[in-house]
N, C-alpha and C positions, 0 to 999 in steps of 0.2 A: 672423499666421502663427506656428505653434509652432516653437520652436527645440529642437534636440537637446542634451541635457546634455553637458557636457564628458566626456572619457574618465575623468578622475579621479572625477567625480561618478558616472558609470556604475559604476566599479569599487567605490566606496563603497556604492552601492545594492545591487550584486550581493553584496558581502561581508555586508551587513546581512541580506539575504534568506537567504543560505546559513546564517548564524548563527541566525536566528530561525525561519524557516518550514520549512526542510528537515527538521530533526529532527521536527517535528510531522507533516509529510507522510509521512516515512519510517515513523514510528510507526503511522500510520493504515494504510499499505500492509502492514506486518507483521501488524497485527491482522486485516485483511481476509484475508490469506493464511492465517493460523492458523485463522480461522473456516471458510474454504473447505476446508482439510484436514480439520478436524473433521467437517464435513458429509459429505465424501467417505468418511471412515472409517465414519461412522454408516451411510451408504447401503450400503457394502460389507458391513458386519456384518449388516444387514437382508437383503441379497441372499443371504448365506451361509446364514442361518437358513431362508429360503424354499427354497433348493436342498436343504438337509438334510431338510426336512419332506417335500418332493416325492419324493426318492429313497428 
């Protein structure tokens, strides 16, 4: 049967995760958000050109 780590061990594991993994995950999220915004802006620009050509 598996045992649950002590509270102190859980806190150390959490602190380690926050120190090491969270910055990487946050950076990936920011990069994905930036790419999505760029794609949205590109789509808006293309839509504007099409509307100008039609009108």
